[in-house]
C-alpha positions, 0 to 999 in steps of 0.5 A, spaced: 957 494 893 955 488 895 949 486 900 954 487 905 956 494 904 951 498 908 952 505 909 951 505 917 952 511 921 953 509 928 952 516 931 945 517 927 943 511 930 945 513 937 942 519 936 935 516 934 935 511 940 936 517 945 930 520 942 926 513 944 921 513 950 922 507 955 916 504 952 918 505 945 925 502 947 922 496 951 918 494 944 924 493 940 924 486 939 917 484 941 915 481 935 921 478 934 924 474 940 922 470 946 925 468 952 925 461 955 927 459 962 927 454 966 922 453 972 919 448 976 912 446 976 909 441 981 916 439 983 917 437 976 922 441 971 919 445 965 921 451 961 917 458 961 916 462 954 916 469 955 915 475 950 920 480 950 916 485 955 916 479 960 909 477 959 909 469 960 906 466 954 906 458 955 910 453 959 912 446 956 916 440 959 922 441 955 927 446 952 927 443 945 919 444 945 920 451 948 925 453 942 921 449 937 914 453 939 918 460 939 920 458 932 914 456 929 911 463 931 916 466 927 920 469 933 928 467 935 928 463 942 933 466 947 935 463 953 935 466 960 938 462 966 
């Protein structure tokens, strides 16, 4: 067995997920992902960074800066259009 051989039972996983409350389900990824979306601030293009639950975190002038900011906080950035 190598590190890629994982005994994963999709039926058990699905049953577990069905038992989660909407609040628990919404919490998935909260500490692991952040969303980056284009916005306009004072008639200038910018990028807004949001937590997984939609909470606004910051606005920066460039997409690359937004992604770097997210990664510096040990999260994975995801684009939202």
